[in-house]
C-alpha positions as CSV (number, residue, x, y, z in Angstrom):
1,M,30.3,24.1,46.8
2,G,32.4,25.8,44.2
3,L,31.7,28.7,41.9
4,G,31.9,28.2,38.1
5,R,31.5,30.3,35.1
6,S,30.4,29.3,31.6
7,F,31.0,31.3,28.6
8,Q,29.2,30.9,25.3
9,V,31.4,31.4,22.3
10,S,29.4,32.6,19.4
11,S,31.3,32.5,16.2
12,L,30.3,32.7,12.6
13,A,31.5,30.2,9.9
14,P,33.2,32.9,7.7
15,E,32.8,30.9,4.5
16,F,29.0,30.4,5.1
17,S,26.3,32.8,4.0
18,A,24.2,34.5,6.7
19,L,21.4,32.1,5.9
20,R,23.7,28.9,6.4
21,N,24.9,30.4,9.6
22,V,21.3,30.9,10.9
23,M,20.3,27.5,9.5
24,L,23.0,25.9,11.8
25,A,21.4,27.6,14.8
26,V,17.9,26.4,13.7
27,Q,19.4,22.9,13.2
28,S,20.8,23.0,16.8
29,R,17.5,24.2,18.3
30,Q,15.6,21.3,16.5
31,G,18.1,18.8,18.0
32,T,18.5,16.9,14.7
33,S,21.8,17.0,12.9
34,F,21.9,13.7,10.9
35,R,20.4,14.5,7.5
36,F,22.9,12.9,5.3
37,F,20.8,12.3,2.2
38,K,18.9,15.6,1.9
39,P,20.5,18.7,0.5
40,V,20.5,21.2,3.2
41,M,19.4,24.2,1.0
42,R,16.2,22.2,0.0
43,D,15.3,21.5,3.6
44,A,12.3,23.7,4.3
45,T,12.4,22.8,8.0
46,L,15.7,24.7,8.2
47,V,15.5,27.4,5.5
48,E,12.0,28.7,6.3
49,P,12.7,29.4,10.2
50,A,16.2,30.8,9.3
51,M,14.9,33.2,6.7
52,E,12.1,34.3,9.3
53,A,14.8,34.9,11.9
54,L,16.9,36.9,9.3
55,E,13.8,38.9,8.4
56,R,13.1,39.7,12.0
57,A,16.6,40.9,12.4
58,G,16.4,43.0,9.4
59,L,19.0,40.9,7.4
60,K,16.7,39.1,5.0
61,D,18.3,41.0,2.0
62,R,21.7,39.8,3.1
63,A,20.8,36.1,3.4
64,R,23.2,35.0,0.7
65,V,26.1,37.3,1.8
66,A,29.0,35.3,3.2
67,G,30.4,35.5,6.7
68,R,30.9,38.6,8.8
69,R,30.1,40.9,6.0
70,A,26.4,39.7,6.2
71,F,26.1,40.9,9.8
72,A,28.0,44.1,9.5
73,W,25.9,46.9,10.3
74,R,26.2,50.6,9.4
75,A,24.3,53.5,10.8
76,P,22.0,55.1,8.3
77,P,23.2,58.4,6.8
78,A,22.2,61.4,8.8
């Protein structure tokens, strides 16, 4: 028996907003990715859970900010 390691690479799509990046994760968890005829931003089964996740993470107000800037965190002023 051998020993193996697996690494999960977590990358953001820099051209996507925070909302779209999280929607990709929601879509992956749902196990469906073939929605060719439905505009993705109108798909409540993706948008609503993604917005809920962003709200839980305190990022709801940055949902439409693109890429890494959306997830940049700064400490509050002292």
